[in-house]
C-alpha positions as CSV (number, residue, x, y, z in Angstrom):
1,M,113.1,100.9,135.1
2,A,110.0,99.9,132.6
3,S,110.3,101.8,129.4
4,K,107.2,104.2,129.3
5,R,106.4,102.5,125.4
6,Q,105.1,99.2,124.9
7,V,107.7,96.4,124.5
8,A,107.3,93.9,121.5
9,L,109.8,90.9,121.6
10,I,110.0,89.8,117.6
11,V,111.7,86.4,116.9
12,G,112.8,86.0,113.8
13,A,113.3,89.7,112.9
14,S,116.9,89.6,110.8
15,R,115.2,90.0,107.5
16,G,111.9,89.5,105.2
17,I,108.5,89.8,107.2
18,G,110.1,90.1,110.5
19,R,112.1,92.9,109.4
20,Q,109.1,94.9,108.4
21,V,107.3,94.0,111.4
22,A,110.1,95.1,113.4
23,I,110.2,98.4,111.6
24,D,106.9,99.2,111.4
25,L,106.0,98.6,115.2
26,A,108.6,100.9,116.0
27,K,107.4,103.8,113.8
28,N,103.8,103.2,115.8
29,G,105.1,103.8,119.3
30,F,106.6,100.0,120.2
31,A,110.3,99.9,122.0
32,V,111.0,96.9,119.7
33,V,113.8,93.6,121.0
34,V,114.9,92.6,117.4
35,A,115.8,89.0,118.0
36,A,117.1,86.1,115.8
37,K,120.7,84.2,115.1
38,S,122.3,86.3,112.3
39,T,125.0,89.1,113.8
40,S,126.8,91.6,112.1
41,D,128.7,94.7,112.6
42,A,126.1,97.4,110.8
43,S,128.3,99.8,111.3
44,R,130.3,98.5,108.1
45,A,127.5,97.4,106.5
46,D,127.6,98.6,102.9
47,P,125.2,99.1,101.1
48,F,123.0,100.2,104.0
49,P,120.3,99.7,104.5
50,P,121.2,96.2,102.8
51,D,118.8,93.9,100.9
52,P,116.3,93.0,103.6
53,N,115.6,89.8,101.9
54,S,119.7,88.7,102.3
55,P,122.1,87.4,104.4
56,Q,122.8,90.5,104.8
57,S,120.3,91.8,106.7
58,T,120.6,91.2,110.6
59,I,119.1,91.8,113.6
60,N,122.1,94.8,113.9
61,T,121.1,96.3,110.3
62,V,117.4,96.5,111.4
63,E,118.4,97.8,114.6
64,R,120.1,100.7,113.6
65,E,117.9,101.1,110.3
66,T,114.8,101.7,113.4
67,R,116.9,104.0,115.2
68,E,118.1,106.1,112.2
69,S,114.4,106.2,111.7
70,G,113.7,107.5,115.1
71,G,111.9,104.3,116.5
72,E,113.4,102.6,119.7
73,A,115.0,99.0,118.8
74,T,117.7,96.6,120.9
75,A,119.3,93.6,118.7
76,I,119.6,90.5,120.9
77,A,121.1,87.6,119.4
78,V,119.6,84.0,120.3
79,D,119.2,80.7,118.8
80,T,115.8,78.9,119.1
81,R,117.0,75.5,119.1
82,D,118.7,76.2,122.4
83,Y,116.1,77.3,125.2
84,T,119.1,78.4,127.3
85,S,119.5,80.9,124.4
86,I,116.0,82.0,124.7
87,E,116.2,82.2,128.7
88,R,119.6,84.7,128.3
89,M,117.7,86.4,125.3
90,M,114.8,87.0,127.5
91,A,116.0,88.2,130.5
92,R,118.6,90.9,128.3
93,A,115.2,91.9,127.1
94,I,113.6,92.1,130.1
95,D,117.0,93.9,131.4
96,V,117.1,96.6,129.0
97,Y,113.3,97.5,128.8
98,G,111.9,96.2,132.3
99,R,108.8,95.2,130.9
100,L,107.0,92.8,127.8
101,D,104.1,93.5,126.4
102,V,104.3,91.5,122.8
103,L,106.0,88.6,121.8
104,I,105.8,87.5,118.2
105,Y,107.2,84.7,116.9
106,N,108.9,84.5,113.2
107,S,111.5,82.3,113.7
108,G,111.2,79.6,111.1
109,A,112.9,76.5,109.4
110,I,111.9,75.5,106.0
111,W,112.0,72.3,103.8
112,W,109.1,71.0,101.2
113,A,109.6,67.6,100.2
114,S,107.9,64.2,100.7
115,V,108.3,62.3,103.3
116,E,111.3,59.9,101.4
117,N,112.8,63.1,100.9
118,T,113.1,64.7,104.3
119,P,116.3,63.5,106.0
120,M,116.2,63.0,109.4
121,K,118.3,66.2,110.5
122,R,115.9,68.5,108.2
123,F,112.9,67.3,109.9
124,Q,114.7,67.4,113.3
125,L,115.7,71.0,112.6
126,M,112.6,72.1,111.3
127,Q,110.9,70.7,115.1
128,R,113.5,72.5,117.2
129,V,113.4,76.2,115.7
130,N,109.5,75.9,114.7
131,P,106.9,74.4,117.2
132,E,109.7,73.4,120.0
133,G,111.3,77.3,119.9
134,L,108.2,79.0,120.2
135,Y,107.2,76.8,122.7
136,G,110.7,77.7,124.6
137,T,110.0,81.4,123.6
138,I,106.6,81.1,125.2
139,Q,107.3,79.1,128.8
140,A,110.4,82.0,128.6
141,A,107.6,84.7,128.2
142,L,104.7,83.8,130.6
143,P,106.4,84.6,134.0
144,H,107.1,88.1,132.6
145,F,103.4,88.6,131.3
146,K,102.4,87.2,134.8
147,K,104.0,89.9,136.5
148,S,102.4,92.2,134.9
149,G,98.9,91.2,135.5
150,W,98.5,89.1,133.1
151,R,98.9,91.5,130.2
152,G,100.0,91.2,126.6
153,R,99.9,89.7,123.0
154,I,101.3,86.7,121.6
155,I,101.2,86.7,117.8
156,V,102.5,83.4,116.2
157,V,103.4,82.8,112.5
158,S,101.3,79.8,111.7
159,P,98.5,78.6,109.5
160,P,95.3,77.7,109.8
161,I,94.6,73.8,110.0
162,Y,93.5,72.4,106.9
163,S,94.5,68.9,105.2
164,R,95.9,70.4,101.8
165,F,98.2,72.0,104.1
166,F,99.7,68.7,104.5
167,R,100.6,67.8,100.9
168,G,104.3,67.2,99.6
169,K,106.0,68.9,102.8
170,T,104.6,66.8,106.1
171,A,107.3,67.0,107.9
172,Y,107.5,70.9,107.3
173,A,103.6,70.7,108.0
174,M,104.5,68.5,111.5
175,G,105.6,71.4,113.0
176,K,103.6,74.6,111.5
177,I,100.5,72.9,112.5
178,G,102.0,71.9,115.8
179,M,102.6,75.5,116.4
180,S,98.6,76.3,115.3
181,V,97.8,73.8,117.8
182,L,99.9,75.5,121.0
183,T,98.0,78.7,119.9
184,K,94.4,77.2,120.2
185,G,95.6,75.6,123.1
186,L,97.4,78.3,124.9
187,A,93.9,80.3,124.1
188,M,91.6,78.1,126.5
189,D,94.3,78.1,129.0
190,F,93.5,81.5,129.5
191,E,90.1,81.8,128.9
192,R,90.0,79.0,131.7
193,E,92.0,80.8,134.0
194,G,90.3,83.9,133.5
195,K,93.0,85.7,131.9
196,K,90.8,88.2,130.0
197,N,93.7,90.5,128.9
198,M,95.9,88.1,127.5
199,A,95.9,86.3,123.5
200,I,97.4,84.2,121.3
201,T,96.7,84.5,117.7
202,S,98.4,82.7,114.6
203,I,98.4,84.8,111.2
204,W,99.7,83.6,107.8
205,P,100.0,85.2,104.9
206,A,97.1,84.8,101.9
207,T,98.7,85.7,99.3
208,A,102.6,84.9,98.8
209,I,105.0,87.2,100.4
210,Q,108.2,88.9,99.4
211,S,110.8,87.5,101.3
212,A,113.7,85.0,101.5
213,A,111.8,82.4,101.2
214,T,109.6,83.0,98.3
215,E,113.1,84.1,96.2
216,R,115.0,81.2,97.8
217,V,113.0,78.2,99.0
218,E,109.5,78.8,96.8
219,P,110.4,81.1,93.6
220,R,107.4,83.0,92.2
221,S,106.9,85.7,89.9
222,A,107.0,89.2,91.5
223,K,103.2,89.8,90.0
224,D,102.1,86.9,92.1
225,L,104.0,88.7,95.5
226,R,102.8,91.3,98.1
227,K,104.9,93.5,100.0
228,P,105.5,92.7,103.6
229,T,103.6,95.6,104.7
230,I,100.4,93.5,104.8
231,Y,101.4,91.1,107.5
232,S,102.6,94.1,109.8
233,D,99.5,96.1,109.0
234,A,97.7,93.0,109.8
235,I,99.5,92.4,112.8
236,L,99.2,95.9,114.3
237,A,95.7,95.4,113.7
238,M,95.4,92.5,115.9
239,L,97.4,94.1,119.0
240,R,94.6,97.1,118.9
241,A,91.5,94.5,118.7
242,P,89.8,93.4,121.7
243,P,92.3,90.3,123.6
244,S,88.7,88.6,123.2
245,T,87.9,88.9,119.7
246,V,91.5,87.5,118.4
247,N,92.0,85.0,121.2
248,G,92.6,81.9,119.9
249,C,92.0,82.5,116.3
250,L,94.0,81.2,113.4
251,E,93.9,84.7,110.9
252,L,95.0,85.2,107.0
253,D,96.6,88.9,106.5
254,E,94.5,89.5,104.5
255,D,91.0,88.2,105.5
256,F,91.7,89.7,108.9
257,L,92.4,93.3,107.6
258,R,89.2,93.3,105.6
259,K,87.4,92.4,108.9
260,T,88.7,96.1,110.0
261,G,87.3,97.2,106.9
262,V,89.9,97.3,104.5
263,T,88.9,96.7,100.8
264,D,91.5,98.0,98.8
265,F,95.0,96.1,98.7
266,S,96.9,97.1,95.5
267,K,99.2,99.1,97.8
268,Y,100.5,95.7,98.6
269,N,101.6,94.9,95.4
270,V,105.2,94.5,94.1
271,V,104.5,95.1,91.0
272,P,101.4,97.7,90.8
273,G,98.6,96.9,88.9
274,T,98.6,93.0,89.4
275,Q,96.2,90.7,91.1
276,P,98.4,88.4,93.1
277,R,97.1,84.8,93.3
278,R,95.5,83.8,96.7
279,I,97.1,80.8,97.4
280,M,95.1,79.9,100.7
281,P,91.3,78.5,100.5
282,A,88.8,81.2,101.4
283,E,87.4,78.7,104.0
284,F,88.6,76.3,106.5
285,P,87.1,73.3,108.2
286,N,85.5,74.3,111.6
287,L,87.8,72.6,114.6
288,T,84.8,72.7,117.3
289,V,82.7,69.8,118.1
290,Q,79.2,69.4,119.1
291,E,80.7,68.2,122.9
292,Q,83.2,71.3,122.6
293,D,82.2,72.6,125.9
294,D,82.6,69.3,127.4
295,Q,85.4,69.5,129.4
296,G,85.3,65.9,131.9
297,K,87.4,65.9,134.8
298,L,90.7,67.2,133.6
299,M,94.0,65.8,134.8
300,D,96.7,68.6,135.5
301,S,100.0,66.5,135.9
302,S,102.0,69.2,137.3
303,K,99.7,68.7,140.5
304,L,100.3,65.1,140.6
305,R,103.0,63.4,143.2
306,D,104.8,61.3,140.2
307,S,103.6,62.5,136.6
308,R,105.9,60.0,134.9
309,M,104.4,57.2,132.9
């Protein structure tokens, strides 16, 4: 029997931003599926709730935290490097709730270094978790969106496309930009195929957010950090927006909230009274070309007898 609540699957929800998104969506009436690799016995967590940016925070503690706050949540373990694991996660989510309305892909692997200092194993890990994991998760989700009459939303944690992003982290950027390309391309599929109630949107922080990454990989002073609630507020605003206004958009959390009328962001500052430094450009390149609407003769390999090349 399908859940009466809208169901949101958050992949990469064991800690940090993903945890906050899961908790806040549950507070706003969603049944949430909390998915990630890290698991634990939440009944033995001490202290509880654990530090949200520590390894002690797992999908099980997030599930418990959500339920004890009156929300509806189910923890499902997944390894996004393994498509079979992704398929099992999706099947389990549908088995529990009978529907899927929102997919949020927050899972990510990070390594910021020059090409010379990025070992092949690191490169492969990032590509498997970031663009490949996203692609596999979307592939597993699309049949369920189809069953619902193509009504749903997909939110991807990936950046706007601009050249400065490549500097000093080329291997990481290759995967994250690839995720944004998937957002753009799938949005075109939805539009071309008349799926007016589907939308895929990318979101990225305008200012550094307090998370495991900013504590371990990208250390910053607390005065330059915002709380992850800005991210969950922006995602909620995206989900409330008409699909046509967000489909294919590569958004920043702060800039999108400004579009909805938010002008005071002080409540998101980790240190009250500070002005966190914006880390993203004020404007981004326009990726469209003059011949944008000229599709020419589109080839569909899926309809060819032999698509091997």
